[in-house]
DSSP file (Angstrom, degrees, kcal/mol; ACC not computed):
  #  RESIDUE AA STRUCTURE BP1 BP2  ACC     N-H-->O    O-->H-N    N-H-->O    O-->H-N    TCO  KAPPA ALPHA  PHI   PSI    X-CA   Y-CA   Z-CA
    1    1 A I              0   0    0      0, 0.0     2,-0.6     0, 0.0     3,-0.1   0.000 360.0 360.0 360.0 124.0  212.3  109.2  -24.5
    2    2 A D     >  -     0   0    0      1,-0.2     4,-2.8     2,-0.0     5,-0.2  -0.842 360.0-148.1 -96.1 121.0  209.1  110.5  -26.0
    3    3 A Y  H  > S+     0   0    0     -2,-0.6     4,-2.6     1,-0.2     5,-0.2   0.912  96.0  48.9 -54.7 -49.4  208.8  109.8  -29.7
    4    4 A A  H  > S+     0   0    0      1,-0.2     4,-2.0     2,-0.2    -1,-0.2   0.905 114.0  45.6 -62.1 -42.9  206.8  112.9  -30.5
    5    5 A N  H  > S+     0   0    0      2,-0.2     4,-2.3     1,-0.2    -1,-0.2   0.902 112.7  50.8 -67.0 -40.7  209.1  115.2  -28.6
    6    6 A A  H  X S+     0   0    0     -4,-2.8     4,-2.3     1,-0.2    -2,-0.2   0.902 109.6  51.1 -62.8 -40.7  212.2  113.6  -30.1
    7    7 A L  H  X S+     0   0    0     -4,-2.6     4,-2.6    -5,-0.2    -1,-0.2   0.903 108.9  50.5 -64.3 -41.2  210.7  114.0  -33.6
    8    8 A V  H  X S+     0   0    0     -4,-2.0     4,-2.4     2,-0.2     5,-0.2   0.915 109.2  52.4 -61.2 -43.2  210.0  117.7  -33.0
    9    9 A T  H  X S+     0   0    0     -4,-2.3     4,-2.9     1,-0.2     5,-0.4   0.925 112.1  45.0 -59.2 -45.9  213.6  118.2  -31.8
   10   10 A F  H  X>S+     0   0    0     -4,-2.3     5,-2.5     1,-0.2     4,-2.1   0.887 110.6  54.2 -67.1 -38.4  214.9  116.6  -35.0
   11   11 A K  I  <>S+     0   0    0     -4,-2.6     5,-1.2     3,-0.2    -2,-0.2   0.929 117.6  36.0 -60.0 -44.7  212.5  118.6  -37.2
   12   12 A I  I  <5S+     0   0    0     -4,-2.4    -2,-0.2     3,-0.2    -1,-0.2   0.956 126.5  34.4 -73.7 -51.7  213.7  121.9  -35.7
   13   13 A N  I  <5S+     0   0    0     -4,-2.9    -3,-0.2    -5,-0.2    -2,-0.2   0.794 134.1  16.1 -82.5 -29.6  217.4  121.1  -35.2
   14   14 A A  I  X5S+     0   0    0     -4,-2.1     4,-1.6    -5,-0.4    -3,-0.2   0.811 127.3  42.8-111.5 -49.5  218.3  118.9  -38.1
   15   15 A L  I  ><S+     0   0    0     -5,-2.5     4,-2.4     2,-0.2     5,-0.2   0.851 109.1  61.0 -70.8 -32.3  215.6  119.1  -40.8
   16   16 A G  H  ><S+     0   0    0     -5,-1.2     4,-2.3    -6,-0.4    -1,-0.2   0.961 107.4  43.1 -57.2 -53.9  215.3  122.9  -40.4
   17   17 A P  H  > S+     0   0    0      0, 0.0     4,-2.7     0, 0.0    -1,-0.2   0.861 111.7  55.5 -61.6 -34.5  218.9  123.5  -41.4
   18   18 A I  H  X S+     0   0    0     -4,-1.6     4,-2.4     2,-0.2    -2,-0.2   0.927 110.2  45.1 -63.3 -42.9  218.6  120.9  -44.3
   19   19 A L  H  X S+     0   0    0     -4,-2.4     4,-2.0     2,-0.2    -1,-0.2   0.882 112.6  50.7 -69.8 -37.1  215.6  122.8  -45.7
   20   20 A L  H  X S+     0   0    0     -4,-2.3     4,-2.7    -5,-0.2     5,-0.4   0.925 111.5  49.4 -62.1 -43.0  217.4  126.1  -45.3
   21   21 A M  H  X S+     0   0    0     -4,-2.7     4,-2.1     1,-0.2    -2,-0.2   0.919 108.5  53.6 -59.5 -45.1  220.4  124.6  -47.1
   22   22 A K  H  < S+     0   0    0     -4,-2.4    -1,-0.2     1,-0.2    -2,-0.2   0.901 118.9  33.3 -57.2 -43.6  218.2  123.3  -49.9
   23   23 A H  H  < S+     0   0    0     -4,-2.0    -1,-0.2    -5,-0.1    -2,-0.2   0.768 126.9  35.1 -90.1 -26.3  216.6  126.8  -50.6
   24   24 A F  H >< S+     0   0    0     -4,-2.7     3,-1.9    -5,-0.2     4,-0.3   0.736  96.5  76.0-103.1 -24.5  219.5  129.1  -49.8
   25   25 A S  G >< S+     0   0    0     -4,-2.1     3,-1.7    -5,-0.4    -3,-0.1   0.815  85.7  66.4 -61.2 -28.8  222.7  127.3  -51.0
   26   26 A P  G 3  S+     0   0    0      0, 0.0    -1,-0.3     0, 0.0    -2,-0.1   0.741  96.2  58.6 -62.0 -17.9  221.9  128.0  -54.6
   27   27 A F  G <  S+     0   0    0     -3,-1.9    -2,-0.2    -4,-0.1     3,-0.1   0.538  83.7 102.0 -87.3  -6.5  222.5  131.7  -53.8
   28   28 A L  S <  S-     0   0    0     -3,-1.7    67,-0.1    -4,-0.3    66,-0.0  -0.467  87.0 -89.8 -75.1 150.9  226.0  131.1  -52.7
   29   29 A P        -     0   0    0      0, 0.0     2,-0.2     0, 0.0    -1,-0.1  -0.228  37.1-142.8 -63.6 148.6  228.8  132.0  -55.1
   30   30 A K    >   -     0   0    0     -3,-0.1     3,-1.4    64,-0.1    61,-0.3  -0.488  36.2 -91.6 -97.8 174.8  230.0  129.5  -57.6
   31   31 A K  T 3  S+     0   0    0     59,-1.8    60,-0.1     1,-0.3    62,-0.1   0.866 127.5  48.7 -56.3 -37.6  233.7  129.1  -58.8
   32   32 A A  T 3  S+     0   0    0      2,-0.1    -1,-0.3     0, 0.0     2,-0.2   0.536  85.7 114.7 -82.7  -6.5  233.1  131.5  -61.7
   33   33 A T    <   -     0   0    0     -3,-1.4     2,-0.4     1,-0.1     0, 0.0  -0.447  64.6-133.3 -70.2 132.2  231.4  134.2  -59.5
   34   34 A E        -     0   0    0     -2,-0.2     2,-0.4     2,-0.0    -1,-0.1  -0.738  22.9-158.9 -83.2 130.6  233.2  137.5  -59.2
   35   35 A I        -     0   0    0     -2,-0.4     2,-0.9    -6,-0.0    10,-0.0  -0.938  18.6-127.0-116.5 133.2  233.3  138.6  -55.6
   36   36 A D    >   -     0   0    0     -2,-0.4     3,-0.7     1,-0.2    -2,-0.0  -0.674  24.5-174.4 -76.2 107.9  233.9  142.2  -54.5
   37   37 A S  T 3   +     0   0    0     -2,-0.9    -1,-0.2     1,-0.2     5,-0.1   0.377  67.8  81.6 -87.3   5.0  236.8  141.8  -52.0
   38   38 A S  T 3   +     0   0    0      2,-0.1     2,-0.7     0, 0.0    -1,-0.2   0.424  59.5 114.5 -90.3   2.5  236.7  145.5  -51.0
   39   39 A L    X   -     0   0    0     -3,-0.7     3,-1.0     4,-0.1     2,-0.1  -0.640  64.8-135.1 -79.1 114.2  233.9  145.0  -48.5
   40   40 A D  T 3  S+     0   0    0     -2,-0.7    -2,-0.1     1,-0.2    -1,-0.0  -0.364  78.8  18.1 -70.0 143.9  235.2  145.7  -45.0
   41   41 A G  T 3  S+     0   0    0      1,-0.3    -1,-0.2    -2,-0.1    -2,-0.0   0.465  95.6 113.0  81.7   2.2  234.4  143.4  -42.1
   42   42 A L  S <  S-     0   0    0     -3,-1.0    -1,-0.3     1,-0.1     4,-0.1  -0.792  71.7-104.3-106.5 151.0  233.3  140.5  -44.2
   43   43 A P        -     0   0    0      0, 0.0    94,-0.1     0, 0.0    -1,-0.1  -0.210  34.3-109.2 -63.9 163.9  235.0  137.1  -44.4
   44   44 A S  S    S+     0   0    0     95,-0.4     2,-0.3    93,-0.2    96,-0.1   0.663 101.6  30.9 -72.1 -14.6  237.0  136.3  -47.6
   45   45 A S  S    S-     0   0    0     94,-0.2    50,-0.2    51,-0.0    49,-0.1  -0.928  96.8 -89.7-135.9 163.2  234.3  133.8  -48.6
   46   46 A A  E     -a   95   0A   0     48,-2.7    50,-2.1    -2,-0.3     2,-0.5  -0.465  42.6-151.6 -68.6 144.9  230.6  133.4  -48.2
   47   47 A V  E     -a   96   0A   0     48,-0.2     2,-0.8    -2,-0.1    50,-0.2  -0.979  14.3-160.9-127.8 122.0  229.7  131.4  -45.0
   48   48 A F  E     -a   97   0A   0     48,-2.8    50,-2.0    -2,-0.5     2,-0.4  -0.887  25.7-171.0 -96.5 104.4  226.7  129.2  -44.5
   49   49 A A  E     -a   98   0A   0     -2,-0.8     2,-0.4    48,-0.2    50,-0.2  -0.838   8.3-166.5-106.6 135.1  226.6  128.9  -40.7
   50   50 A M  E     -a   99   0A   0     48,-1.9    50,-2.8    -2,-0.4     2,-0.5  -0.912  26.4-112.1-119.5 145.8  224.2  126.6  -38.8
   51   51 A M  E     +a  100   0A   0     -2,-0.4    50,-0.2    48,-0.2     2,-0.2  -0.649  48.5 153.7 -80.5 122.9  223.4  126.7  -35.1
   52   52 A S        -     0   0    0     48,-3.7     2,-0.3    -2,-0.5    22,-0.1  -0.345  30.8-129.1-121.7-155.0  224.8  123.6  -33.3
   53   53 A A    >   -     0   0    0     20,-0.2     3,-2.3    48,-0.2     4,-0.2  -0.966  24.2-112.6-161.2 151.4  225.8  123.0  -29.7
   54   54 A R  G >  S+     0   0    0     -2,-0.3     3,-2.3     1,-0.3     6,-0.2   0.848 113.7  67.3 -55.5 -34.3  228.8  121.6  -27.9
   55   55 A V  G 3  S+     0   0    0      1,-0.3    -1,-0.3    -3,-0.1    19,-0.1   0.617  86.2  71.0 -66.3  -9.3  226.6  118.6  -26.8
   56   56 A G  G <  S+     0   0    0     -3,-2.3     2,-0.5    17,-0.2    -1,-0.3   0.545  74.8 102.3 -80.1  -7.5  226.5  117.6  -30.5
   57   57 A S    <   -     0   0    0     -3,-2.3     4,-0.3    -4,-0.2    17,-0.1  -0.671  56.4-164.4 -79.1 122.4  230.1  116.6  -30.2
   58   58 A I  S >  S+     0   0    0     99,-1.4     3,-0.9    -2,-0.5    -1,-0.2   0.898  91.7  50.9 -69.7 -41.4  230.5  112.8  -29.9
   59   59 A T  T 3  S+     0   0    0      1,-0.2    -1,-0.2    97,-0.2    -2,-0.1   0.867 111.7  46.7 -63.1 -38.6  234.1  113.1  -28.8
   60   60 A D  T 3  S+     0   0    0     96,-0.4     2,-1.0    -6,-0.2    -1,-0.2   0.417  82.0 115.3 -87.7   1.0  233.2  115.7  -26.1
   61   61 A N    <   +     0   0    0     -3,-0.9    -6,-0.0    -4,-0.3    -3,-0.0  -0.610  21.1 143.6 -79.7 103.4  230.3  113.7  -24.7
   62   62 A S        +     0   0    0     -2,-1.0    -1,-0.2     2,-0.1    -4,-0.0   0.459  69.0  49.5-113.9  -5.9  231.2  112.8  -21.2
   63   63 A A  S    S-     0   0    0     -3,-0.1    -2,-0.1     1,-0.1    -3,-0.0   0.668  83.7-160.5-108.0 -21.6  227.8  113.1  -19.5
   64   64 A G        +     0   0    0      1,-0.1    -1,-0.1     2,-0.1    -2,-0.1  -0.232  44.7  87.3  69.5-164.6  225.5  111.2  -21.8
   65   65 A G        +     0   0    0      1,-0.1     5,-0.1     3,-0.0    -1,-0.1  -0.105  45.8  89.8  69.9-170.0  221.7  111.7  -21.8
   66   66 A W     >  +     0   0    0      3,-0.1     4,-3.2     1,-0.1     5,-0.4   0.869  56.4 176.4  48.7  45.3  219.8  114.3  -23.8
   67   67 A Y  H  >  +     0   0    0      1,-0.2     4,-2.3     2,-0.2     5,-0.2   0.873  69.1  37.2 -53.2 -52.9  219.5  111.7  -26.6
   68   68 A S  H  > S+     0   0    0      2,-0.2     4,-2.0     1,-0.2    -1,-0.2   0.913 120.7  45.7 -72.0 -40.1  217.3  113.5  -29.1
   69   69 A Y  H  > S+     0   0    0      2,-0.2     4,-2.0     1,-0.2     5,-0.2   0.959 115.8  46.1 -66.4 -49.6  218.9  117.0  -28.5
   70   70 A R  H  X S+     0   0    0     -4,-3.2     4,-2.2     1,-0.2    -2,-0.2   0.940 115.9  44.8 -56.6 -50.2  222.5  115.7  -28.6
   71   71 A S  H  X S+     0   0    0     -4,-2.3     4,-1.9    -5,-0.4    -1,-0.2   0.834 110.4  54.6 -69.5 -30.4  221.9  113.5  -31.7
   72   72 A S  H  X S+     0   0    0     -4,-2.0     4,-1.4    -5,-0.2    -1,-0.2   0.873 110.9  46.0 -68.9 -34.7  220.1  116.3  -33.5
   73   73 A K  H  X S+     0   0    0     -4,-2.0     4,-1.8     2,-0.2    -2,-0.2   0.836 109.2  54.3 -75.9 -32.5  223.0  118.7  -33.0
   74   74 A A  H  X S+     0   0    0     -4,-2.2     4,-1.8     1,-0.2    -2,-0.2   0.888 106.6  53.9 -62.3 -37.5  225.4  116.0  -34.1
   75   75 A A  H  X S+     0   0    0     -4,-1.9     4,-2.6     1,-0.2    -2,-0.2   0.895 103.7  54.8 -62.7 -39.9  223.3  115.8  -37.2
   76   76 A V  H  X S+     0   0    0     -4,-1.4     4,-2.7     1,-0.2    -1,-0.2   0.918 106.8  50.9 -59.5 -43.1  223.8  119.5  -37.7
   77   77 A N  H  X S+     0   0    0     -4,-1.8     4,-2.0     1,-0.2    -1,-0.2   0.882 111.3  47.9 -63.5 -37.2  227.5  119.1  -37.6
   78   78 A Q  H  X S+     0   0    0     -4,-1.8     4,-2.8     2,-0.2    -2,-0.2   0.885 110.5  51.8 -69.1 -38.9  227.3  116.3  -40.2
   79   79 A I  H  X S+     0   0    0     -4,-2.6     4,-2.9     2,-0.2     5,-0.3   0.924 109.8  49.6 -62.1 -44.8  225.1  118.5  -42.4
   80   80 A A  H  X S+     0   0    0     -4,-2.7     4,-2.3     1,-0.2    -2,-0.2   0.923 112.6  47.4 -61.1 -44.3  227.6  121.4  -42.2
   81   81 A K  H  X S+     0   0    0     -4,-2.0     4,-1.9     2,-0.2    -2,-0.2   0.927 113.9  46.5 -63.2 -45.6  230.4  119.0  -43.1
   82   82 A S  H  X S+     0   0    0     -4,-2.8     4,-2.0     1,-0.2    -2,-0.2   0.914 113.2  48.5 -65.3 -43.1  228.5  117.5  -46.0
   83   83 A L  H  X S+     0   0    0     -4,-2.9     4,-3.0     1,-0.2    -1,-0.2   0.901 108.8  55.0 -62.4 -39.6  227.4  120.9  -47.4
   84   84 A D  H  X S+     0   0    0     -4,-2.3     4,-2.6    -5,-0.3    -1,-0.2   0.893 105.6  51.2 -62.8 -38.5  230.9  122.1  -47.1
   85   85 A I  H  X S+     0   0    0     -4,-1.9     4,-1.5     2,-0.2    -1,-0.2   0.927 112.0  47.6 -62.2 -43.8  232.2  119.3  -49.2
   86   86 A Y  H  X S+     0   0    0     -4,-2.0     4,-2.5     1,-0.2     5,-0.3   0.935 113.1  48.3 -60.5 -46.0  229.6  120.1  -51.8
   87   87 A L  H  X>S+     0   0    0     -4,-3.0     4,-3.5     1,-0.2     5,-0.8   0.862 105.6  57.5 -65.7 -35.5  230.5  123.8  -51.7
   88   88 A K  H  X5S+     0   0    0     -4,-2.6     4,-0.6     3,-0.2    -1,-0.2   0.891 113.0  41.6 -60.7 -37.8  234.2  123.1  -52.0
   89   89 A N  H  <5S+     0   0    0     -4,-1.5    -2,-0.2    -3,-0.2    -1,-0.2   0.878 126.2  31.9 -76.2 -38.9  233.4  121.3  -55.3
   90   90 A S  H  <5S+     0   0    0     -4,-2.5   -59,-1.8    -5,-0.1    -2,-0.2   0.775 134.6  23.9 -91.5 -27.6  230.9  123.9  -56.6
   91   91 A S  H ><5S-     0   0    0     -4,-3.5     3,-1.9   -61,-0.3     2,-0.3   0.524  82.3-158.1-116.2  -9.9  232.3  127.1  -55.1
   92   92 A G  T 3<<S-     0   0    0     -5,-0.8     3,-0.5    -4,-0.6    -1,-0.3  -0.491  74.8 -20.0  64.4-127.8  235.9  126.4  -54.6
   93   93 A E  T 3  S+     0   0    0     -2,-0.3    -1,-0.3     1,-0.2    -5,-0.1   0.281 122.4  86.0 -95.4  10.7  237.2  128.8  -52.0
   94   94 A K  S <  S+     0   0    0     -3,-1.9   -48,-2.7    -7,-0.2     2,-0.3   0.577  96.5  24.8 -88.8 -10.2  234.3  131.3  -52.5
   95   95 A A  E     +a   46   0A   0     -3,-0.5     2,-0.3   -50,-0.2   -48,-0.2  -0.991  61.9 173.9-153.1 147.0  231.9  129.6  -50.1
   96   96 A M  E     -a   47   0A   0    -50,-2.1   -48,-2.8    -2,-0.3     2,-0.4  -0.941  20.2-135.0-144.9 166.2  232.1  127.3  -47.0
   97   97 A A  E     +a   48   0A   0     -2,-0.3    48,-2.9   -50,-0.2     2,-0.3  -0.976  26.2 164.0-126.2 142.5  229.8  125.8  -44.4
   98   98 A V  E     -a   49   0A   0    -50,-2.0   -48,-1.9    -2,-0.4     2,-0.3  -0.936  28.6-130.1-143.7 165.5  230.3  125.6  -40.6
   99   99 A S  E     -ab  50 147A   0     47,-2.2    49,-2.5    -2,-0.3     2,-0.4  -0.920  23.8-151.2-117.8 153.3  228.3  125.0  -37.5
  100  100 A L  E     -ab  51 148A   0    -50,-2.8   -48,-3.7    -2,-0.3    49,-0.2  -0.954  12.3-151.5-130.3 140.6  228.4  127.2  -34.5
  101  101 A H  E     - b   0 149A   0     47,-2.8    49,-0.9    -2,-0.4   -48,-0.2  -0.956   9.0-164.1-108.6 118.4  228.0  126.8  -30.7
  102  102 A P        -     0   0    0      0, 0.0     2,-0.1     0, 0.0    29,-0.1   0.508  34.8-123.2 -81.8  -2.8  226.6  130.0  -29.1
  103  103 A G        -     0   0    0      2,-0.1     2,-0.8    19,-0.1    19,-0.1  -0.426  59.3 -32.7  85.6-172.8  227.5  129.1  -25.5
  104  104 A T  E    S-d  122   0B   0     17,-0.7    19,-3.0    -2,-0.1     2,-0.4  -0.759  71.1-163.4 -85.7 111.7  224.8  129.0  -22.8
  105  105 A V  E     -d  123   0B   0     -2,-0.8     2,-1.9    17,-0.2     5,-0.4  -0.796  25.9-114.9-102.9 136.1  222.4  131.7  -23.8
  106  106 A K  S    S+     0   0    0     17,-3.5     2,-0.3    -2,-0.4    -1,-0.0  -0.488  70.3 121.0 -74.9  86.2  219.9  133.1  -21.4
  107  107 A T  S >> S-     0   0    0     -2,-1.9     3,-0.8    17,-0.1     4,-0.5  -0.812  81.6 -92.0-134.4 175.3  216.7  132.0  -23.0
  108  108 A S  G >4 S+     0   0    0     -2,-0.3     3,-0.6     1,-0.2     4,-0.3   0.799 121.3  64.8 -62.9 -26.9  213.8  129.8  -22.0
  109  109 A L  G 34 S+     0   0    0      1,-0.2     3,-0.3     2,-0.1    -1,-0.2   0.869 111.6  33.4 -62.8 -37.0  215.6  126.8  -23.5
  110  110 A S  G X> S+     0   0    0     -3,-0.8     3,-2.7    -5,-0.4     4,-0.5   0.342  83.9 112.5-101.8   6.8  218.4  127.1  -21.0
  111  111 A E  G X< S+     0   0    0     -3,-0.6     3,-1.2    -4,-0.5     4,-0.4   0.832  72.5  57.8 -53.3 -38.9  216.5  128.3  -18.0
  112  112 A E  G 34 S+     0   0    0     -4,-0.3    -1,-0.3    -3,-0.3     4,-0.2   0.639 109.2  48.0 -68.5 -10.9  216.9  125.2  -15.9
  113  113 A F  G <> S+     0   0    0     -3,-2.7     4,-1.3     1,-0.1    -1,-0.2   0.423  80.4  96.8-107.0  -1.7  220.7  125.6  -16.2
  114  114 A W  T << S+     0   0    0     -3,-1.2     3,-0.5    -4,-0.5    -2,-0.1   0.907  86.0  47.8 -55.6 -45.3  221.0  129.3  -15.3
  115  115 A E  T  4 S+     0   0    0     -4,-0.4    -1,-0.2     1,-0.2    -2,-0.1   0.858 115.8  43.3 -65.8 -36.4  221.9  128.6  -11.6
  116  116 A S  T  4 S+     0   0    0     -3,-0.2    -1,-0.2    -4,-0.2    -2,-0.2   0.540  87.1 106.2 -90.8  -7.0  224.5  125.9  -12.5
  117  117 A T  S  < S-     0   0    0     -4,-1.3     5,-0.1    -3,-0.5     3,-0.1  -0.587  81.5-107.1 -74.8 130.1  226.2  127.9  -15.3
  118  118 A P    >   -     0   0    0      0, 0.0     3,-2.2     0, 0.0     4,-0.2  -0.176  45.5 -85.3 -56.7 148.2  229.6  129.3  -14.2
  119  119 A K  T 3  S+     0   0    0      1,-0.3    -3,-0.0     2,-0.1     0, 0.0  -0.270 117.1  19.4 -54.7 133.2  229.7  133.1  -13.6
  120  120 A G  T 3  S+     0   0    0      2,-0.1    -1,-0.3    -3,-0.1    -3,-0.0   0.440 105.6  87.9  85.1   0.2  230.4  134.9  -16.8
  121  121 A K    <   +     0   0    0     -3,-2.2   -17,-0.7    -4,-0.1     2,-0.7   0.327  61.0  88.8-113.9   5.8  229.3  132.0  -19.0
  122  122 A L  E     -d  104   0B   0     -4,-0.2     2,-0.2    -5,-0.1   -17,-0.2  -0.922  68.7-162.5-104.7 110.9  225.5  132.8  -19.2
  123  123 A F  E     -d  105   0B   0    -19,-3.0   -17,-3.5    -2,-0.7    -2,-0.1  -0.615  20.2-122.2-102.1 150.0  225.2  135.1  -22.2
  124  124 A T     >  -     0   0    0     -2,-0.2     4,-2.4   -19,-0.2     5,-0.2  -0.516  35.5-113.1 -73.5 155.2  222.6  137.4  -23.5
  125  125 A P  H  > S+     0   0    0      0, 0.0     4,-2.5     0, 0.0     5,-0.2   0.887 118.2  53.9 -57.1 -37.3  221.4  136.6  -27.0
  126  126 A E  H  > S+     0   0    0      2,-0.2     4,-2.4     1,-0.2     5,-0.2   0.927 108.6  47.0 -64.4 -45.4  223.0  139.8  -28.2
  127  127 A Y  H  > S+     0   0    0      2,-0.2     4,-2.5     1,-0.2    -1,-0.2   0.936 112.9  49.2 -62.0 -46.6  226.4  139.0  -26.8
  128  128 A S  H  X S+     0   0    0     -4,-2.4     4,-2.5     1,-0.2    -1,-0.2   0.917 111.1  49.6 -59.6 -44.6  226.3  135.5  -28.2
  129  129 A A  H  X S+     0   0    0     -4,-2.5     4,-2.2    -5,-0.2    -1,-0.2   0.910 110.3  50.8 -61.9 -42.5  225.4  136.8  -31.6
  130  130 A E  H  X S+     0   0    0     -4,-2.4     4,-1.9     1,-0.2    -1,-0.2   0.919 111.3  48.2 -60.9 -43.9  228.2  139.4  -31.6
  131  131 A R  H  X S+     0   0    0     -4,-2.5     4,-2.3     1,-0.2    -2,-0.2   0.918 110.8  50.2 -63.6 -43.8  230.7  136.7  -30.6
  132  132 A L  H  X S+     0   0    0     -4,-2.5     4,-2.6     1,-0.2    -1,-0.2   0.870 107.8  53.9 -65.8 -35.7  229.5  134.3  -33.4
  133  133 A I  H  X S+     0   0    0     -4,-2.2     4,-2.5     2,-0.2    -1,-0.2   0.919 109.2  49.0 -61.9 -42.3  229.8  137.1  -36.0
  134  134 A E  H  X S+     0   0    0     -4,-1.9     4,-1.4     2,-0.2    -2,-0.2   0.894 109.8  51.8 -63.8 -39.5  233.4  137.7  -34.9
  135  135 A V  H  < S+     0   0    0     -4,-2.3     3,-0.5     2,-0.2     4,-0.4   0.946 111.0  47.1 -61.1 -48.0  234.1  134.0  -35.1
  136  136 A V  H >< S+     0   0    0     -4,-2.6     3,-1.3     1,-0.2    -2,-0.2   0.902 109.1  54.7 -61.9 -41.2  232.7  133.9  -38.7
  137  137 A R  H 3< S+     0   0    0     -4,-2.5    -1,-0.2     1,-0.2    -2,-0.2   0.813 108.8  50.0 -61.2 -29.3  234.7  137.0  -39.6
  138  138 A G  T 3< S+     0   0    0     -4,-1.4    -1,-0.2    -3,-0.5    -2,-0.2   0.441  83.1 120.2 -91.3   0.7  237.8  135.2  -38.5
  139  139 A L    <   -     0   0    0     -3,-1.3   -95,-0.4    -4,-0.4     2,-0.2  -0.394  41.6-168.2 -70.0 140.4  237.3  132.0  -40.4
  140  140 A G    >   -     0   0    0     -2,-0.1     3,-1.9   -97,-0.1     4,-0.3  -0.651  41.7 -89.4-116.1 178.1  239.9  130.9  -42.9
  141  141 A R  G >  S+     0   0    0      1,-0.3     3,-1.1    -2,-0.2    -2,-0.0   0.827 125.0  57.8 -57.9 -34.0  239.9  128.2  -45.6
  142  142 A E  G 3  S+     0   0    0      1,-0.2    -1,-0.3     3,-0.0    -3,-0.0   0.574  99.1  62.1 -74.3  -8.3  241.3  125.7  -43.2
  143  143 A D  G X  S+     0   0    0     -3,-1.9     3,-1.1     3,-0.0    -1,-0.2   0.467  76.3 121.2 -95.9  -3.5  238.3  126.2  -40.9
  144  144 A R  T <  S+     0   0    0     -3,-1.1   -46,-0.2    -4,-0.3     3,-0.1  -0.250  70.3  18.3 -67.2 147.5  235.7  125.1  -43.3
  145  145 A G  T 3  S+     0   0    0    -48,-2.9    -1,-0.2     1,-0.2     2,-0.2   0.563 101.8 110.0  75.7   9.8  233.3  122.2  -42.5
  146  146 A K    <   -     0   0    0     -3,-1.1   -47,-2.2   -49,-0.2     2,-0.5  -0.596  69.9-111.1-113.6 172.5  234.0  122.3  -38.7
  147  147 A C  E     -bC  99 155A   0      8,-0.6     8,-3.0   -49,-0.2     2,-0.4  -0.911  33.1-169.5-106.3 132.3  232.1  123.3  -35.6
  148  148 A W  E     -bC 100 154A   0    -49,-2.5   -47,-2.8    -2,-0.5     6,-0.2  -0.933  11.3-138.9-123.6 142.4  233.2  126.5  -33.8
  149  149 A D  E >   -b  101   0A   0      4,-2.6     3,-2.3    -2,-0.4   -96,-0.0  -0.407  39.2 -91.2 -93.0 176.7  232.3  127.8  -30.4
  150  150 A W  T 3  S+     0   0    0    -49,-0.9   -15,-0.1     1,-0.3   -16,-0.1   0.640 126.4  54.7 -62.8 -16.3  231.6  131.4  -29.4
  151  151 A E  T 3  S-     0   0    0      2,-0.2    -1,-0.3   -17,-0.0     3,-0.1   0.452 120.7-105.6 -94.2  -2.4  235.3  131.8  -28.4
  152  152 A G  S <  S+     0   0    0     -3,-2.3     2,-0.4     1,-0.3    -2,-0.1   0.673  75.5 139.3  84.5  17.9  236.5  130.7  -31.8
  153  153 A K        -     0   0    0      1,-0.0    -4,-2.6    -4,-0.0    -1,-0.3  -0.799  56.2-114.6 -98.3 137.9  237.7  127.3  -30.5
  154  154 A E  E     -C  148   0A   0     -2,-0.4    -6,-0.2    -6,-0.2    -1,-0.0  -0.464  20.6-146.6 -70.2 136.9  237.0  124.2  -32.6
  155  155 A I  E     -C  147   0A   0     -8,-3.0    -8,-0.6    -2,-0.2    -1,-0.0  -0.921  24.6-121.5-101.8 124.1  234.7  121.7  -31.2
  156  156 A P              0   0    0      0, 0.0   -96,-0.4     0, 0.0   -97,-0.2  -0.268 360.0 360.0 -66.7 152.0  235.7  118.1  -32.2
  157  157 A P              0   0    0      0, 0.0   -99,-1.4     0, 0.0   -79,-0.0   0.516 360.0 360.0 -65.2 360.0  233.2  116.0  -34.1
């Protein structure tokens, strides 16, 4: 484990979402905010979604390794849960936070896994984004504070 590389991973994957949360969460609706419910295709509440990964699940970790990446994504899931608790208190049912796993996306980050990824499971960035938008559109109040994959399946903490 290289300290400098691990720190960069945490800065990007965990501190990045915390700073986005710090600056953008004040724009989420409060309990008293009137929301136009006639907008088609949008969820019933505002959603602060953060990018996570299945490897951030402690329960689902059967392979080990990837210490800094795994733990930084576990941190994202904790950040989403903590923000959601705050939003539940300040926004009621008008805003929620979740984390999302996009699947294996064909980018330079996943290049070493392209060959081993099962057929049909290596996604273009566009496809992954479309799927995640559909997942967010389908979220209900009971789905808040959790991590969801590109298929809309919950990833355990």
